[in-house]
C-alpha positions in Angstrom: 73.4 107.7 120.4 74.8 104.9 118.3 78.4 105.9 116.3 77.6 105.8 112.4 79.1 102.4 112.1 76.5 100.7 114.4 73.9 102.9 112.6 75.0 101.8 109.0 75.2 97.6 110.2 71.4 98.7 111.4 70.5 99.8 108.4 72.1 96.5 106.0 71.1 93.6 108.7 67.2 95.9 107.8 68.0 95.9 104.2 69.4 93.0 103.3 68.8 89.9 106.0 65.3 87.6 105.5 64.9 85.0 102.5 67.0 85.5 99.1 63.6 87.2 97.1 63.4 90.0 100.4 67.7 90.5 99.7 67.4 90.8 96.1 64.6 93.3 96.1 66.6 95.5 98.4 69.6 95.4 95.7 67.2 96.5 93.4 65.9 99.7 94.8 69.3 100.6 96.0 70.1 100.2 92.4 67.2 102.6 91.7 68.3 105.1 93.7 72.1 104.7 93.3 71.0 105.1 89.1 68.7 108.4 89.9 71.2 110.0 92.2 74.5 109.6 89.3 71.7 110.9 86.9 70.9 113.9 88.7 74.3 114.4 89.4 75.0 114.2 85.7 72.6 116.4 84.2 73.6 118.8 87.1 76.9 118.3 85.6 76.1 118.6 82.2 74.7 122.3 82.9 76.2 123.5 85.3 80.4 122.1 85.7 82.1 120.4 87.9 80.7 119.7 91.5 78.8 117.9 94.3 75.1 116.5 94.7 74.7 117.7 98.0 72.3 115.3 100.0 70.0 116.2 102.9 69.3 113.0 104.4 66.4 114.6 106.4 64.9 116.9 104.1 65.4 115.9 100.4 63.9 118.4 99.3 67.0 121.1 100.4 69.6 119.2 98.6 71.6 120.6 95.6 74.1 120.8 93.4 77.0 123.1 94.4 79.8 123.7 91.6 83.3 124.6 92.4 82.9 127.6 91.9 80.3 128.0 94.7 82.0 125.7 96.8 84.9 128.0 96.8 83.1 131.2 98.0 81.4 129.2 100.5 85.2 128.1 101.8 85.9 132.0 101.7 82.8 132.7 104.2 83.9 129.4 106.1 87.3 131.3 106.7 86.2 134.5 107.1 84.2 132.8 109.7 86.9 131.7 111.8 85.3 128.1 110.6 88.1 126.5 110.4 86.5 122.2 110.0 84.7 123.5 107.6 87.2 125.5 105.5 88.7 122.7 105.2 86.1 120.4 104.4 85.5 122.3 101.8 89.5 122.1 100.8 88.9 118.0 100.6 85.8 118.8 98.8 87.4 120.8 96.0 90.5 117.9 96.2 88.4 115.4 95.5 86.1 117.0 92.9 89.4 117.8 90.5 90.5 114.1 91.1 87.1 112.2 90.2 86.4 113.6 87.3 84.2 110.2 85.9 82.7 109.1 89.1 79.9 111.5 90.5 80.2 113.0 94.2 77.9 112.7 97.1 78.3 114.4 100.2 75.7 113.2 102.7 74.1 116.0 104.9 72.7 114.8 108.6 72.4 115.5 111.9 76.0 114.5 112.3 77.6 116.6 109.5 78.6 116.0 106.4 80.6 113.5 104.6 82.3 112.7 100.9 80.8 110.3 99.0 82.7 109.3 95.6 79.9 107.3 93.8 82.2 104.4 91.3 80.0 103.7 88.4 81.6 100.0 87.7 81.7 98.5 91.5 78.0 99.7 92.7 76.7 96.4 91.8 79.7 94.5 93.4 79.0 96.7 96.8 76.0 96.0 96.3 76.1 91.6 95.8 78.8 92.0 98.9 76.0 93.4 101.1 73.8 90.8 99.9 75.8 87.6 100.8 77.3 89.0 103.7 74.1 90.8 105.5 73.3 87.0 107.4 
């Protein structure tokens, strides 16, 4: 199985290679998806409080928003089950949520595990433009 960087590079190539029109269309689709994720996160945060959006890449319907309190409960359960790696992950996630009050936090769930992503609203266009121009 290829490692994450190889998969990410292949995805980047597939999305952002080809004609300038194709690259720009892909970047616009990515902006719309990221915008939807930010909107969803912000709505949950408004109604439920600080937390993170857990996005299940293999089953989007199973995605959910967990508050800091929910994450603390899960961390306690992980500690009780002696799952130190999971407990450390939740502890790190809580610290990220506390530090990044203004930016949406998304936890990506896939077959390899979980990863924390902070969506810096001010840098999305810059990052996408960099991907478009460096794809070939």
